[in-house]
DSSP file (Angstrom, degrees, kcal/mol; ACC not computed):
  #  RESIDUE AA STRUCTURE BP1 BP2  ACC     N-H-->O    O-->H-N    N-H-->O    O-->H-N    TCO  KAPPA ALPHA  PHI   PSI    X-CA   Y-CA   Z-CA
    1    1 A X              0   0    0      0, 0.0     2,-0.5     0, 0.0     0, 0.0   0.000 360.0 360.0 360.0 129.3   -2.4   -8.2   21.4
    2    2 A X        +     0   0    0      2,-0.0     2,-0.3     0, 0.0     0, 0.0  -0.828 360.0 175.7 -97.5 132.6   -6.2   -8.3   21.0
    3    3 A X        -     0   0    0     -2,-0.5     2,-0.3    13,-0.0    13,-0.1  -0.890  27.7-110.6-131.1 163.3   -7.9   -5.5   19.0
    4    4 A X        -     0   0    0     -2,-0.3    11,-0.6    11,-0.1     2,-0.5  -0.693  17.7-135.1 -95.5 146.6  -11.4   -4.8   17.8
    5    5 A X  E     -A   14   0A   0     -2,-0.3     2,-0.3     9,-0.1     9,-0.2  -0.890  29.6-162.1 -96.9 127.4  -12.7   -5.0   14.3
    6    6 A X  E     -A   13   0A   0      7,-3.0     7,-2.8    -2,-0.5     2,-0.3  -0.812  20.9-108.1-116.0 152.4  -14.9   -1.9   13.6
    7    7 A X  E     -A   12   0A   0     -2,-0.3     2,-0.4     5,-0.2     5,-0.3  -0.607  30.8-179.4 -77.9 132.7  -17.4   -1.2   10.9
    8    8 A X  E >   -A   11   0A   0      3,-2.6     3,-2.2    -2,-0.3     2,-0.2  -0.850  63.0 -61.5-132.9  95.1  -16.3    1.4    8.3
    9    9 A X  T 3  S-     0   0    0     -2,-0.4    -1,-0.1     1,-0.3     0, 0.0  -0.498 117.9 -19.6  63.8-127.7  -19.1    1.9    5.8
   10   10 A X  T 3  S+     0   0    0     -2,-0.2    -1,-0.3    -3,-0.1     2,-0.2   0.416 134.9  64.6 -87.9   0.6  -19.7   -1.5    4.1
   11   11 A X  E <  S-A    8   0A   0     -3,-2.2    -3,-2.6     0, 0.0     2,-0.3  -0.440  75.3-127.9-111.3-175.9  -16.3   -2.7    5.1
   12   12 A X  E     +A    7   0A   0     -5,-0.3     2,-0.3    -2,-0.2    -5,-0.2  -0.960  26.4 173.4-133.4 154.5  -14.5   -3.4    8.4
   13   13 A X  E     -A    6   0A   0     -7,-2.8    -7,-3.0    -2,-0.3     2,-0.3  -0.881  24.1-119.3-148.4 178.7  -11.2   -2.2    9.7
   14   14 A X  E     -A    5   0A   0     -2,-0.3     2,-0.4    -9,-0.2    -9,-0.1  -0.894  19.1-132.3-123.6 156.6   -8.9   -2.2   12.6
   15   15 A X        -     0   0    0    -11,-0.6     2,-0.4    -2,-0.3   -11,-0.1  -0.916  15.5-152.3-109.0 136.0   -7.5    0.7   14.7
   16   16 A X        -     0   0    0     -2,-0.4   -13,-0.0   -13,-0.1    -2,-0.0  -0.882  21.7-116.6-106.7 138.6   -3.8    0.9   15.5
   17   17 A X     >  -     0   0    0     -2,-0.4     4,-2.4     1,-0.1     5,-0.2  -0.288  23.0-114.6 -69.7 156.9   -2.6    2.7   18.6
   18   18 A X  H  > S+     0   0    0      1,-0.2     4,-2.6     2,-0.2     5,-0.2   0.862 117.0  58.6 -58.0 -37.1   -0.4    5.7   18.4
   19   19 A X  H  > S+     0   0    0      2,-0.2     4,-2.7     1,-0.2    -1,-0.2   0.925 108.0  44.0 -60.3 -46.6    2.4    3.7   20.0
   20   20 A X  H  > S+     0   0    0      2,-0.2     4,-2.4     1,-0.2     6,-0.2   0.910 112.2  53.3 -64.9 -42.1    2.3    1.1   17.3
   21   21 A X  H  <>S+     0   0    0     -4,-2.4     5,-2.3     1,-0.2     4,-0.3   0.920 115.5  39.5 -59.5 -45.3    2.1    3.7   14.6
   22   22 A X  H ><5S+     0   0    0     -4,-2.6     3,-0.8     3,-0.2    -2,-0.2   0.909 114.2  53.0 -72.0 -42.3    5.2    5.6   15.9
   23   23 A X  H 3<5S+     0   0    0     -4,-2.7    -2,-0.2    -5,-0.2    -1,-0.2   0.883 119.4  33.4 -62.0 -40.1    7.1    2.4   16.8
   24   24 A X  T 3<5S-     0   0    0     -4,-2.4    -1,-0.2    -5,-0.2    -2,-0.2   0.270 106.6-121.5-102.9  10.6    6.8    0.9   13.3
   25   25 A X  T < 5 -     0   0    0     -3,-0.8     2,-0.4    -4,-0.3    -3,-0.2   0.911  42.6-175.9  52.8  50.6    6.9    4.2   11.4
   26   26 A X      < +     0   0    0     -5,-2.3    -1,-0.2    -6,-0.2     4,-0.1  -0.653   6.2 173.8 -83.6 128.9    3.4    3.6    9.8
   27   27 A X        -     0   0    0      2,-0.6    -1,-0.1    -2,-0.4    -2,-0.0   0.031  54.6 -56.2-108.4-142.6    2.3    6.2    7.3
   28   28 A X  S    S+     0   0    0     -2,-0.1     2,-0.3    16,-0.0    -2,-0.1   0.678 117.4  43.2 -79.7 -19.0   -0.7    6.3    5.0
   29   29 A X        -     0   0    0     15,-0.1    15,-1.1     2,-0.0    -2,-0.6  -0.934  62.1-176.0-131.7 151.6   -0.1    3.0    3.2
   30   30 A X  E     -B   43   0B   0     -2,-0.3     2,-0.4    13,-0.2    13,-0.2  -0.960  30.0-111.0-140.5 157.7    1.0   -0.5    4.3
   31   31 A X  E     -B   42   0B   0     11,-3.1    11,-2.5    -2,-0.3     2,-0.5  -0.778  28.2-158.1 -85.1 133.2    1.9   -3.8    2.7
   32   32 A X  E     -B   41   0B   0     -2,-0.4     2,-0.5     9,-0.2     9,-0.2  -0.970   8.4-169.4-114.9 119.5   -0.7   -6.6    3.4
   33   33 A X  E     -B   40   0B   0      7,-3.1     7,-2.9    -2,-0.5     2,-0.6  -0.937  10.4-150.9-113.7 124.3    0.7  -10.1    3.1
   34   34 A X  E     +B   39   0B   0     -2,-0.5     5,-0.2     5,-0.2     2,-0.2  -0.842  22.8 174.8 -95.0 119.2   -1.7  -13.1    3.1
   35   35 A X        -     0   0    0      3,-2.6     3,-0.4    -2,-0.6     0, 0.0  -0.540  49.3 -73.7-112.7-177.4    0.0  -16.2    4.5
   36   36 A X  S    S-     0   0    0      1,-0.2     3,-0.0    -2,-0.2    -2,-0.0   0.889 121.0  -5.8 -46.3 -59.3   -1.5  -19.6    5.2
   37   37 A X  S    S+     0   0    0     -3,-0.0     2,-0.3     2,-0.0    -1,-0.2   0.042 125.5  58.9-130.3  27.3   -3.5  -18.8    8.4
   38   38 A X        -     0   0    0     -3,-0.4    -3,-2.6     2,-0.0     2,-0.5  -0.987  63.8-132.3-152.7 161.0   -2.5  -15.2    9.1
   39   39 A X  E     -B   34   0B   0     -2,-0.3     2,-0.5    -5,-0.2    -5,-0.2  -0.973  23.2-159.0-114.9 128.9   -2.5  -11.7    7.7
   40   40 A X  E     -B   33   0B   0     -7,-2.9    -7,-3.1    -2,-0.5     2,-0.5  -0.936   1.7-161.8-112.6 128.4    0.8   -9.7    8.1
   41   41 A X  E     +B   32   0B   0     -2,-0.5     2,-0.4    -9,-0.2    -9,-0.2  -0.929  13.6 177.3-107.0 130.8    0.9   -5.9    8.0
   42   42 A X  E     -B   31   0B   0    -11,-2.5   -11,-3.1    -2,-0.5     3,-0.1  -0.982  37.4-101.5-130.9 144.0    4.2   -4.2    7.2
   43   43 A X  E     -B   30   0B   0     -2,-0.4     2,-0.4   -13,-0.2   -13,-0.2  -0.385  52.2 -99.7 -57.2 140.4    5.0   -0.5    6.8
   44   44 A X        -     0   0    0    -15,-1.1     2,-0.3     1,-0.1    -1,-0.1  -0.500  38.7-133.7 -68.0 121.8    5.4    0.2    3.1
   45   45 A X        -     0   0    0     -2,-0.4     2,-0.4    -3,-0.1     3,-0.1  -0.593  20.4-172.3 -79.6 135.4    9.1    0.2    2.3
   46   46 A X    >   +     0   0    0     -2,-0.3     3,-1.8     1,-0.1    -1,-0.1  -0.724   8.0 175.5-124.9  80.3   10.3    3.1    0.1
   47   47 A X  T 3  S+     0   0    0     -2,-0.4    -1,-0.1     1,-0.3    -2,-0.0   0.733  78.7  43.9 -62.8 -24.3   13.9    2.0   -0.6
   48   48 A X  T >  S+     0   0    0     -3,-0.1     3,-2.0     2,-0.1     4,-0.4   0.213  78.8 138.9-106.4  15.9   14.7    4.9   -3.0
   49   49 A X  T <  S+     0   0    0     -3,-1.8    -3,-0.0     1,-0.3    -4,-0.0  -0.394  73.5  16.3 -62.1 131.5   13.1    7.6   -0.8
   50   50 A X  T 3> S+     0   0    0     -2,-0.1     4,-2.2     3,-0.0    -1,-0.3   0.340  89.5 114.9  89.5  -6.7   15.2   10.7   -0.8
   51   51 A X  H <> S+     0   0    0     -3,-2.0     4,-3.1     1,-0.2     5,-0.3   0.902  71.9  56.0 -64.4 -39.8   17.3    9.8   -3.9
   52   52 A X  H  > S+     0   0    0     -4,-0.4     4,-2.1     1,-0.2    -1,-0.2   0.931 110.7  44.2 -58.4 -46.5   16.0   12.6   -6.0
   53   53 A X  H  > S+     0   0    0      2,-0.2     4,-2.3     1,-0.2    -1,-0.2   0.913 114.0  50.4 -64.4 -42.8   17.1   15.2   -3.4
   54   54 A X  H  X S+     0   0    0     -4,-2.2     4,-2.4     1,-0.2    -2,-0.2   0.909 111.1  48.5 -62.9 -42.7   20.5   13.5   -3.0
   55   55 A X  H  X S+     0   0    0     -4,-3.1     4,-2.3     2,-0.2    -1,-0.2   0.880 110.1  52.1 -66.0 -37.2   21.1   13.4   -6.7
   56   56 A X  H  X S+     0   0    0     -4,-2.1     4,-2.4    -5,-0.3    -2,-0.2   0.926 110.8  47.4 -63.9 -44.0   20.2   17.0   -7.1
   57   57 A X  H  X S+     0   0    0     -4,-2.3     4,-1.9     2,-0.2    -2,-0.2   0.896 110.1  53.0 -63.8 -39.9   22.6   17.9   -4.3
   58   58 A X  H  X>S+     0   0    0     -4,-2.4     5,-3.0     1,-0.2     4,-0.5   0.917 110.1  48.4 -60.1 -42.9   25.3   15.8   -6.0
   59   59 A X  H ><5S+     0   0    0     -4,-2.3     3,-1.0     1,-0.2    -2,-0.2   0.920 110.2  50.6 -63.3 -44.4   24.7   17.6   -9.3
   60   60 A X  H 3<5S+     0   0    0     -4,-2.4    -1,-0.2     1,-0.3    -2,-0.2   0.835 114.0  45.4 -63.0 -32.3   24.9   21.0   -7.6
   61   61 A X  H 3<5S-     0   0    0     -4,-1.9    -1,-0.3    -5,-0.2    -2,-0.2   0.466 113.5-117.2 -89.4  -2.4   28.2   20.0   -5.9
   62   62 A X  T <<5S+     0   0    0     -3,-1.0     3,-0.3    -4,-0.5    -3,-0.2   0.743  78.5 126.2  73.6  23.1   29.7   18.5   -9.1
   63   63 A X      < +     0   0    0     -5,-3.0    -4,-0.2    -6,-0.2    -5,-0.1   0.208  46.4  84.3 -96.3  14.9   29.8   15.1   -7.5
   64   64 A X        +     0   0    0     -6,-0.5     2,-0.2    -5,-0.2    -1,-0.2   0.002  55.9 130.5-110.3  29.6   27.8   13.3  -10.3
   65   65 A X        -     0   0    0     -3,-0.3     2,-0.1     1,-0.1    -6,-0.0  -0.548  66.9 -99.3 -80.5 148.5   30.6   12.6  -12.8
   66   66 A X        -     0   0    0     -2,-0.2     3,-0.1     1,-0.2    -1,-0.1  -0.439  24.2-161.0 -65.5 135.7   31.0    9.1  -14.2
   67   67 A X  S    S+     0   0    0      1,-0.3     2,-0.4    -2,-0.1    -1,-0.2   0.756  83.0  31.5 -85.9 -28.6   33.7    7.1  -12.5
   68   68 A X  S    S-     0   0    0      4,-0.0    -1,-0.3     0, 0.0     4,-0.0  -0.995  96.0-106.9-129.8 135.0   33.9    4.7  -15.4
   69   69 A X        -     0   0    0     -2,-0.4     3,-0.1     1,-0.1    -2,-0.0  -0.306  21.0-136.9 -58.5 141.8   33.3    5.6  -19.1
   70   70 A X  S    S+     0   0    0      1,-0.2     2,-0.4     2,-0.0    -1,-0.1   0.711  94.7  41.5 -76.9 -18.6   30.0    4.2  -20.3
   71   71 A X  S    S-     0   0    0      4,-0.0     2,-0.3     3,-0.0    -1,-0.2  -0.990  85.0-139.5-127.2 121.9   31.6    3.1  -23.6
   72   72 A X    >   -     0   0    0     -2,-0.4     3,-1.3     1,-0.1    -2,-0.0  -0.638   8.8-137.6 -84.3 136.6   35.0    1.6  -23.5
   73   73 A X  T 3  S+     0   0    0     -2,-0.3    -1,-0.1     1,-0.3     0, 0.0   0.833 101.7  54.3 -61.5 -34.6   37.4    2.6  -26.2
   74   74 A X  T 3  S+     0   0    0      2,-0.1    -1,-0.3    -3,-0.0     2,-0.2   0.585  84.5 107.2 -80.3  -7.9   38.7   -0.9  -26.7
   75   75 A X    <   -     0   0    0     -3,-1.3     2,-1.0     1,-0.1     3,-0.1  -0.472  68.6-136.7 -71.6 140.0   35.3   -2.4  -27.3
   76   76 A X    >   +     0   0    0     -2,-0.2     3,-0.8     1,-0.2     4,-0.2  -0.823  25.0 177.9 -95.9  96.7   34.4   -3.3  -30.9
   77   77 A X  G >   +     0   0    0     -2,-1.0     3,-1.3     1,-0.2     4,-0.3   0.658  68.1  76.4 -76.8 -15.5   30.9   -1.9  -31.2
   78   78 A X  G >  S+     0   0    0      1,-0.3     3,-1.5     2,-0.2    -1,-0.2   0.826  84.2  64.1 -64.9 -30.7   30.6   -3.0  -34.9
   79   79 A X  G <  S+     0   0    0     -3,-0.8    -1,-0.3     1,-0.3    -2,-0.2   0.649  98.0  57.0 -69.6 -12.0   30.1   -6.6  -33.9
   80   80 A X  G <         0   0    0     -3,-1.3    -1,-0.3     1,-0.2    -2,-0.2   0.502 360.0 360.0 -93.2  -6.0   26.8   -5.6  -32.2
   81   81 A X    <         0   0    0     -3,-1.5    -1,-0.2    -4,-0.3    -2,-0.1   0.471 360.0 360.0 -83.6 360.0   25.3   -4.1  -35.3
């Protein structure tokens, strides 16, 4: 796909079509990767997006109890002192 480079103040930029923006779920920020002879643009990944809300709901439902104790009774913690 050929696109035009446009002047933006003292810089230059590119315009992405609405179709590309929607297809690749592009928001306000992107990853720019410089490779040998090319520039790669990727939508910014947010792997933990929504976790805060999910954890809050888990707490409200009482689903956030530990499945395994964080300190095991048989461990000798004195050897770590």
